C-alpha positions in Angstrom: 124.0 99.8 125.0 125.4 98.7 128.4 127.5 101.0 130.5 130.8 99.8 131.9 131.5 99.8 135.6 133.7 102.9 136.0 135.2 101.9 139.4 138.9 101.2 139.5 139.6 97.5 138.9 139.9 95.9 142.3 139.9 92.3 141.3 143.0 90.1 141.7 144.7 88.3 138.9 142.7 85.6 137.2 144.8 82.5 137.3 145.4 81.2 133.8 147.2 77.9 133.7 150.4 78.3 131.8 150.1 82.0 131.0 153.8 82.4 131.2 154.5 79.0 129.6 155.6 79.7 126.0 156.6 76.1 125.2 155.1 74.9 122.0 154.6 78.4 120.6 156.3 79.0 117.4 157.8 82.3 118.6 159.4 80.9 121.8 162.9 81.3 120.4 162.5 85.1 120.0 160.6 85.7 123.2 157.3 86.3 121.4 158.4 88.7 118.7 158.4 88.1 115.0 158.3 89.9 111.7 155.4 89.0 109.5 155.5 89.4 105.7 152.8 91.6 104.3 151.9 91.8 100.6 151.2 95.2 99.2 150.7 96.7 95.8 154.3 98.0 96.1 155.8 94.7 97.1 156.3 92.5 100.2 157.4 94.1 103.4 157.7 92.9 107.0 155.9 94.2 110.1 156.9 93.6 113.7 154.7 92.0 116.4 155.4 90.8 119.9 153.2 88.4 121.8 152.8 88.8 125.6 151.3 85.9 127.5 149.7 82.6 126.6 145.9 82.4 126.7 144.4 80.8 123.5 140.9 81.8 124.6 141.5 85.5 124.7 143.9 87.1 122.3 144.0 90.9 121.7 145.8 92.7 118.8 146.7 96.3 119.7 146.4 98.9 116.9 148.4 102.0 117.8 147.5 105.5 116.8 149.1 108.2 114.7 148.9 107.3 111.9 152.6 106.5 111.9 153.1 106.3 115.7 154.4 103.1 117.3 153.4 100.4 119.7 155.5 102.0 122.4 152.9 104.3 124.0 150.7 101.3 124.5 153.2 99.7 126.8 151.0 100.8 129.7 149.1 97.6 128.9 152.1 95.7 130.2 151.2 96.8 133.8 147.7 95.4 133.7 146.9 92.8 131.0 149.3 90.1 132.1 147.9 90.0 135.6 144.4 89.7 134.0 145.5 86.7 132.0 145.1 88.4 128.6 147.3 87.3 125.7 148.0 90.4 123.6 150.1 91.5 120.8 152.1 94.7 120.4 152.3 95.6 116.7 154.0 98.3 114.6 152.0 99.0 111.5 153.9 99.2 108.2 156.0 102.4 108.2 156.2 102.5 112.0 158.7 101.5 114.7 160.4 98.2 114.2 158.5 97.4 111.0 159.8 98.2 107.5 159.6 101.8 106.6 159.4 102.0 102.8 159.5 105.5 101.2 156.4 104.7 99.2 153.5 107.3 99.6 151.0 105.1 97.8 151.0 102.7 100.8 149.6 105.2 103.2 145.9 104.5 102.4 143.2 103.3 104.8 142.1 100.3 102.7 145.7 99.0 102.4 146.1 99.2 106.2 142.9 97.2 106.7 144.3 94.6 104.3 147.5 94.6 106.4 145.7 93.9 109.6 143.9 91.0 108.0 147.2 89.5 106.8 148.6 89.9 110.4 145.5 88.2 111.8 145.9 85.3 109.5 149.6 84.9 110.3 149.0 84.9 114.0 146.1 82.4 113.8 143.6 84.7 115.4 139.9 83.8 114.8 136.3 84.1 115.9 136.9 82.0 119.0 139.5 84.3 120.5 140.3 87.4 118.5 139.7 90.9 120.0 140.8 93.9 118.0 141.7 97.0 120.0 142.3 100.3 118.3 143.3 103.6 119.9 142.9 107.0 118.1 143.9 106.3 114.5 143.9 102.7 115.5 140.2 103.1 116.3 139.5 104.2 112.7 141.4 101.2 111.5 139.5 98.9 113.9 136.1 100.2 112.7 137.1 99.7 109.1 138.4 96.2 109.8 135.2 95.3 111.6 133.0 96.5 108.8 134.9 94.3 106.4 135.9 91.3 108.5 133.8 91.0 111.6 133.3 87.3 110.9 136.8 86.9 112.4 136.1 88.9 115.5 135.1 87.9 119.0 135.2 91.5 120.2 136.1 95.1 119.3 137.5 98.0 121.3 137.4 101.5 120.0 139.4 103.8 122.3 139.5 107.6 122.0 138.2 107.8 118.5 135.1 109.3 117.0 133.5 107.5 114.0 133.4 110.7 112.0 136.3 113.0 111.2 134.1 115.9 110.2 132.4 115.6 113.6 135.8 115.5 115.3 136.9 118.6 113.5 133.7 120.4 114.4 134.3 119.5 118.1 137.9 120.9 117.8 136.6 124.1 116.2 133.6 124.7 118.3 134.7 123.4 121.7 138.4 123.0 122.1 139.8 125.9 120.1 137.6 128.6 121.9 139.0 127.4 125.2 142.6 128.1 124.1 144.4 131.4 124.4 143.2 133.1 121.2 146.5 134.8 120.5 148.3 131.5 120.7 145.7 129.9 118.5 146.1 132.6 115.9 149.8 132.0 115.9 149.3 128.3 115.4 146.9 128.8 112.5 149.3 131.3 111.0 152.2 128.8 111.1 149.9 126.2 109.5 148.8 128.6 106.8 152.4 129.4 106.0 153.4 125.7 105.9 155.9 126.4 108.7 154.9 123.5 110.9 158.5 122.3 111.2 159.2 125.5 113.2 159.9 124.6 116.8 157.6 127.3 117.9 154.7 125.4 116.3 155.0 122.4 118.6 155.9 124.5 121.6 152.6 126.3 121.2 150.7 123.0 120.7 152.1 121.4 123.8 151.5 124.4 125.9 148.0 125.2 124.7 146.6 121.8 123.7 148.6 118.7 124.3 149.0 119.0 128.1 145.3 119.7 128.4 143.7 117.2 126.0 146.4 114.7 124.8 148.0 113.8 128.2 147.2 115.8 131.3 150.6 115.9 132.7 153.5 118.4 132.3 155.2 117.5 129.0 158.5 116.8 130.8 156.8 114.3 133.0 155.1 112.3 130.3 155.9 108.6 130.8 158.8 107.1 128.9 156.6 105.0 126.5 154.7 108.1 125.5 157.9 110.1 125.0 159.3 107.4 122.7 156.1 107.0 120.9 155.9 110.7 120.0 159.6 110.8 119.1 159.3 107.9 116.7 156.3 109.1 114.7 156.8 108.7 111.0 155.8 112.2 109.7 155.5 111.0 106.1 152.5 108.9 107.2 151.2 111.2 109.9 151.1 114.4 107.8 149.7 112.7 104.7 146.8 111.0 106.5 146.2 113.3 109.5 147.9 116.6 109.1 150.6 118.3 111.1 149.1 118.1 114.6 146.5 116.6 117.0 144.4 119.8 116.8 141.9 118.3 114.3 142.5 116.7 110.9 143.6 118.9 108.1 141.2 119.5 105.2 143.7 118.2 102.7 144.6 115.0 104.7 143.5 111.6 103.4 141.3 111.0 106.4 139.5 114.4 106.3 136.2 113.0 105.0 136.1 109.7 106.8 132.8 109.0 108.4 131.4 105.6 109.4 128.8 106.6 112.0 126.0 105.5 109.7 127.4 102.0 109.4 128.0 101.3 113.2 124.7 99.4 113.5 126.1 96.7 111.2 128.9 95.8 113.6 127.3 93.1 115.6 130.1 91.8 117.7 130.5 92.9 121.3 132.2 96.3 121.3 133.6 98.6 123.9 133.9 102.4 123.2 136.2 104.3 125.5 135.9 108.1 125.9 137.3 110.6 128.3 136.3 114.0 129.8 139.3 115.9 128.5 139.9 114.0 125.3 140.5 115.6 121.9 137.5 113.6 120.9 133.9 114.4 122.1 133.0 112.0 124.9 129.3 112.5 124.3 129.7 111.5 120.7 131.6 108.3 121.7 128.8 107.5 124.1 126.4 107.8 121.1 128.6 105.5 119.1 128.3 102.8 121.8 124.5 103.2 121.6 124.5 102.6 117.9 126.6 99.5 118.1 124.1 96.6 118.7 126.3 95.0 121.4 128.0 98.2 122.4 129.2 99.4 125.8 130.6 102.7 126.9 133.4 103.4 129.3 133.8 106.9 130.5 137.1 108.1 132.0 136.2 111.2 134.1 139.8 112.3 134.6 141.3 111.2 131.3 142.3 112.8 128.1 143.3 111.3 124.7 145.8 109.0 126.5 143.4 108.1 129.3 145.4 104.8 129.8 147.9 107.1 131.6 146.0 110.0 133.1 142.9 107.9 134.2 144.7 104.6 134.3 142.7 102.7 136.9 139.4 103.6 135.3 140.7 102.8 131.9 142.2 99.4 132.5 139.4 98.5 135.0 136.8 98.9 132.3 138.9 97.4 129.6 139.7 94.3 131.6 136.1 93.9 132.7 135.0 93.9 129.1 137.6 91.3 128.1 136.8 89.1 131.0 133.1 89.2 130.1 134.0 88.1 126.6 136.0 85.2 128.1 133.0 84.2 130.2 130.8 83.8 127.2 131.2 81.6 124.2 131.2 83.3 120.7 127.6 82.3 120.2 126.6 84.4 123.1 125.9 81.6 125.7 127.8 81.7 129.0 130.6 79.1 129.1 130.1 76.3 131.6 132.3 76.2 134.6 135.1 73.6 134.5 
């Protein structure tokens, strides 16, 4: 395992010839956006992606969290990745944001989402020479699963703010985060969950006051940046509740992801990988450091002031480390040898 330099990124923009020149790209008419057909057991649907920049040597597909959130809260990338010369793709997974939103519960399965990502990769022409898969939160689960099945297509992998074991995540919530909360408020939260009354406005009020502003994004809720506000407002609850449960305070026992655990398989992911953890995250930062150690080519980036959305509340550290990792990939060929200077 290699630690990532945690200093705020101080480098200037890397000049990339033609980074803003979209001529010759097949999405130039639409400004980089397109809707990609995805075949599923329930029929063919379309998912939305939008390309930013032009750098055929370094192309990053962003997997948002949720499940059922949108690309919107990842718009913080727009402030940093273009100046770093990174070509990247915003992407709303099926059921989310600008993508089709079929009322088909059978589609909300992890394996089907992995297959969707592979179809999107193929449609975008991403390959072993240039393809970096980034996953944040639920997107991290999806990225790990994709890497276990399709790492032959990857140049690099980023797992941001996600533990590789849901049981371990739930244990951290129960043993570390919940005891720090106001116990009367926690009892009320659990009572509302037990009664199935999670649509009650009081439920989210308590979660924001007691948990979200401490461990999801460490800012007053009314000051959360616009992309985060939109991302939360546009979550598809049919996907979120079925796969995760009603909140960010652990994953519910009956949710589809409740037993997911890939820690034992991390050693088989051989591509360069960056794991990002944060001091105040809903996820255990020590566990995420351990994950980086189990990945054969793993690095760990620690955000000492960050939470689950460390790309906002520890932004300089987060993007400094992420860009450093991406630039290191760009400086080495996929076989592991440094690329010769032009």
